[in-house]
BASE-65626 format. One record per residue (C-alpha): residue in three letters; x, y, z. Coordinates in pm, whole numbers, padded with zeros to 5 digits, always signed. Example, Ala and Ser with C-alpha at 12.3 -4.5 7.8 and 13.67 -1.06 7.14 Angstrom:
2
ala+01230-00450+00780 ser+01367-00106+00714 
This chain:
329
met-03963+03640-02488 val-03877+03540-02135 ser-03508+03544-02056 pro-03363+03220-01926 ile-03319+03201-01555 ile-02949+03214-01473 pro-02860+03052-01142 pro-02670+03268-00898 lys-02296+03271-00946 lys-02237+03116-00607 his-02447+02814-00703 arg-02263+02766-01029 arg-01935+02771-00843 tyr-02044+02536-00566 leu-01848+02240-00705 thr-01532+02448-00737 his-01576+02575-00383 trp-01623+02219-00253 leu-01311+02096-00430 leu-01086+02379-00320 asn-01225+02468+00021 glu-00992+02393+00310 asp-01002+02519+00664 arg-00694+02735+00722 asp-00775+02846+01075 glu-00462+02753+01268 ala-00643+02795+01598 asp-00858+02494+01513 gln-00576+02271+01389 his-00547+02083+01720 lys-00891+01929+01694 phe-00796+01755+01369 lys-00510+01557+01523 his-00546+01180+01550 pro-00372+00899+01741 trp-00074+00759+01551 trp-00239+00421+01494 gln-00532+00584+01315 val-00298+00777+01088 met-00109+00450+01030 cys-00430+00307+00887 leu-00444+00601+00646 thr-00093+00525+00521 gly-00189+00158+00517 val-00440+00229+00240 asp-00129+00283+00027 tyr+00118+00049+00199 phe-00091-00252+00305 ser-00304-00254-00010 thr-00014-00403-00209 leu-00076-00733-00029 gly-00362-00783-00271 tyr-00130-00828-00568 gln+00229-00840-00436 pro+00242-01219-00373 gly+00123-01284-00728 ile+00371-01040-00879 ala+00648-01197-00669 ala+00557-01546-00789 val+00560-01436-01154 ala+00886-01243-01119 ala+01079-01487-00901 gly+00899-01821-00925 ala+01011-02059-00651 leu+01258-01792-00537 ser+00970-01567-00433 pro+01001-01626-00054 leu+01377-01560-00065 ala+01334-01243-00271 thr+01060-01132-00032 leu+01291-01197+00265 ile+01551-00966+00110 leu+01280-00704+00058 val+01182-00732+00425 leu+01545-00691+00537 val+01583-00383+00317 thr+01259-00246+00460 leu+01347-00300+00826 phe+01717-00213+00815 gly+01722+00033+00525 ala+01400+00221+00455 leu+01271+00227+00814 pro+01580+00387+00977 ile+01603+00641+00694 tyr+01241+00751+00727 arg+01261+00763+01105 gln+01538+01017+01055 val+01330+01199+00792 ala+01045+01225+01043 lys+01284+01377+01297 leu+01435+01632+01059 ser+01117+01718+00869 pro+00830+01695+01121 his+00585+01919+00934 gly+00505+01686+00645 glu+00756+01810+00388 gly+00922+01469+00368 ser+01252+01366+00216 ile+01209+01583-00093 ala+01222+01905+00110 met+01533+01777+00288 leu+01705+01719-00045 glu+01606+02066-00163 arg+01786+02224+00132 leu+02106+02040+00042 leu+02122+02182-00311 pro+02178+02537-00444 trp+01876+02753-00515 trp+01761+02692-00874 gln+01921+02346-00903 gly+01740+02246-00584 lys+01407+02375-00713 phe+01451+02190-01043 phe+01549+01870-00863 val+01241+01893-00642 leu+01016+01941-00947 val+01162+01627-01104 leu+01115+01427-00783 leu+00760+01556-00744 gly+00691+01437-01097 phe+00815+01090-01007 ala+00617+01096-00681 ala+00298+01200-00861 thr+00353+00928-01121 asp+00411+00671-00847 phe+00092+00783-00670 ile-00115+00752-00989 ile+00038+00412-01070 thr-00034+00288-00717 ile-00397+00403-00736 thr-00443+00255-01083 leu-00275-00074-00995 ser-00474-00108-00674 ala-00800-00027-00853 ala-00720-00273-01132 asp-00637-00537-00871 ala-00966-00469-00694 thr-01142-00508-01028 ala-00974-00845-01082 his-01091-00956-00738 ile-01448-00845-00810 val-01473-00985-01163 glu-01322-01323-01069 asn-01569-01362-00784 pro-01790-01659-00877 phe-02107-01479-00769 val-02069-01193-01019 his-01825-01328-01276 asp-02082-01376-01551 leu-02245-01040-01477 leu-01931-00824-01475 his-01702-01010-01714 gly-01609-00774-01996 tyr-01667-00459-01789 glu-01322-00449-01630 val-01225-00106-01764 pro-01546+00080-01662 leu-01534-00085-01319 thr-01169+00017-01271 leu-01250+00376-01370 cys-01538+00385-01121 leu-01308+00264-00842 ile-01045+00526-00931 ala-01315+00795-00927 phe-01429+00678-00584 leu-01072+00689-00449 ala-01022+01035-00595 thr-01344+01157-00433 val-01238+01030-00091 phe-00897+01195-00108 leu-01034+01519-00253 lys-01235+01551+00066 gly-00903+01541+00249 phe-00695+01311+00467 arg-00896+01401+00777 glu-01217+01260+00634 ala-01037+00959+00486 ile-00898+00848+00824 gly-01235+00726+00952 ile-01285+00511+00643 ala-00924+00393+00646 val-00934+00259+01003 leu-01232+00037+00928 leu-01103-00082+00591 val-00748-00157+00706 ala-00860-00343+01020 leu-01100-00562+00821 tyr-00852-00609+00537 leu-00567-00722+00763 leu-00796-00952+00961 leu-00919-01129+00646 asn-00563-01166+00518 leu-00449-01301+00855 val-00722-01566+00859 thr-00641-01668+00502 ile-00267-01694+00573 ala-00331-01889+00895 val-00544-02141+00708 gly-00278-02164+00438 gly-00012-02223+00702 tyr-00224-02500+00852 gln-00251-02665+00510 ile+00128-02656+00476 leu+00182-02804+00823 thr-00062-03086+00755 his+00106-03158+00419 pro+00479-03140+00501 thr+00571-03263+00154 ala+00487-02913+00027 ile+00798-02770+00195 ala+01016-03060+00083 asp+00894-03028-00276 trp+00961-02653-00278 trp+01310-02701-00132 ser+01390-02970-00389 leu+01268-02745-00671 leu+01491-02462-00552 phe+01810-02667-00552 ala+01719-02859-00866 ser+01700-02532-01059 his+01981-02348-00879 gly+02211-02588-00698 asn+02445-02327-00550 pro+02305-02151-00238 leu+02505-01837-00322 leu+02350-01836-00669 leu+02007-01861-00509 leu+02073-01552-00297 ala+02222-01362-00592 leu+01921-01431-00812 ala+01681-01339-00532 ala+01870-01011-00481 leu+01840-00931-00852 val+01465-00994-00848 phe+01367-00820-00524 pro+01348-00462-00669 lys+01050-00578-00875 leu+00870-00656-00548 ala+00930-00318-00379 leu+00586-00187-00466 gly+00474-00050-00132 leu+00779+00139-00008 ser+00617+00468-00113 gly+00402+00414+00195 phe+00693+00540+00406 glu+00689+00873+00222 thr+00314+00886+00279 gly+00379+00821+00648 val+00598+01128+00688 ala+00377+01337+00459 val+00080+01298+00695 met+00280+01378+01009 pro+00081+01700+01074 leu-00222+01478+01141 val-00044+01282+01416 lys-00133+01381+01772 gly+00171+01474+01980 asp+00224+01589+02338 arg+00099+01907+02500 ser+00459+02018+02539 asp+00519+02008+02163 thr+00637+02328+01998 glu+00603+02422+01633 ala+00981+02430+01597 phe+01034+02086+01751 pro+00720+01874+01808 arg+00893+01599+02007 gly+00573+01405+02082 arg+00460+01406+01720 ile+00802+01281+01609 his+00799+01004+01871 asn+00450+00893+01770 thr+00540+00901+01400 his+00836+00674+01477 lys+00587+00430+01632 leu+00366+00464+01324 leu+00648+00386+01082 thr+00790+00100+01288 thr+00454-00067+01348 ala+00357-00039+00981 ala+00692-00186+00872 val+00670-00479+01116 ile+00310-00559+01022 met+00386-00543+00651 ser+00702-00752+00688 phe+00508-01025+00866 phe+00238-01032+00598 leu+00489-01019+00311 ile+00687-01320+00436 thr+00390-01535+00533 ser+00180-01454+00225 ser+00474-01528-00004 leu+00531-01866+00161 val+00171-01986+00156 thr+00101-01870-00199 thr+00425-02013-00341 leu+00383-02349-00169 leu+00009-02398-00220 ile-00071-02245-00560 pro+00035-02420-00884 pro+00279-02197-01080 glu+00059-02190-01390 glu-00224-02026-01193 phe-00009-01714-01142 gln+00029-01654-01514 ala-00197-01438-01731 arg-00553-01572-01734 gly-00467-01797-01441 ala-00711-01815-01151 ala-00455-01667-00907 asn-00321-01395-01136 gly-00328-01069-00937 arg-00531-01228-00657 ala-00319-01498-00492 leu-00455-01465-00138 ala-00812-01439-00267 tyr-00752-01762-00460 leu-00655-01938-00137 ala-00948-01785+00050 his-01197-01918-00206 gln-01028-02258-00219 tyr-00992-02328+00153 leu-01257-02109+00318 gly-01534-02110+00061 asp-01681-01852-00173 gly-01862-01670+00107 phe-01545-01586+00299 gly-01351-01531-00023 thr-01605-01274-00133 
């Protein structure tokens, strides 16, 4: 009886080697640095992606108050989160982030335990973000009129395939993901910008939309202070993308600095990371405010609810309605 042919051990362990292999040669680290704007696109995969579903979630959570709640979120982002993470980038320039800073402030075993708890929350947030983004992408795909009949009922398998694809990209490493991220983020922001611009044009050509929204606000909540208080209570539900700041400081080692940078104090890398964080925050703030306005003023409230045409895909709804199914796709 012929014995079965057993493949060499190295072949059987190829997948494990591929998953775990990482170049540790410090002499070659410099060639893996990237301009800050490219690394910003990598963080934008996390941060900017929430534009796909954030306007819809804001409309469901806040209703007509959505633009006001979004404005509060933007103010917290620009004058709260951004200054904090600029300081984090300065004090922790090697990618450890705010968690490592907190660890150094606490005694030995309490600090370690605290870090483990925070890492658990961070990992949970990362998984939730990936799952929510994949589910949102599935909603966009399934609701597309060209494939709706073909893919309807396959939402769960499609979502799992998208999650597996994302996992594969990030298992290869941030370096490989940057090239994909630059293309995706540039195209994604451009499409959103065109959609918002067309929505803004529709509002300007139908000025009653603003008047109707303003009347609805004060009919429901006559006191301006009450409006602001309610918007402030709702805005935490909209803070879905702020984890992108932590991602921004986590990928600092990929940011190209100056030749004069030292390992102890990479001044150029810190300066460029500040530009990364500020630019990302300004871009996101612009899109948050404008997308909230156009979706709230142009989309009927019932379409945001479960099984509504704009549920989880508010900007895509406007793109299909005003720019046609080709552009919307």
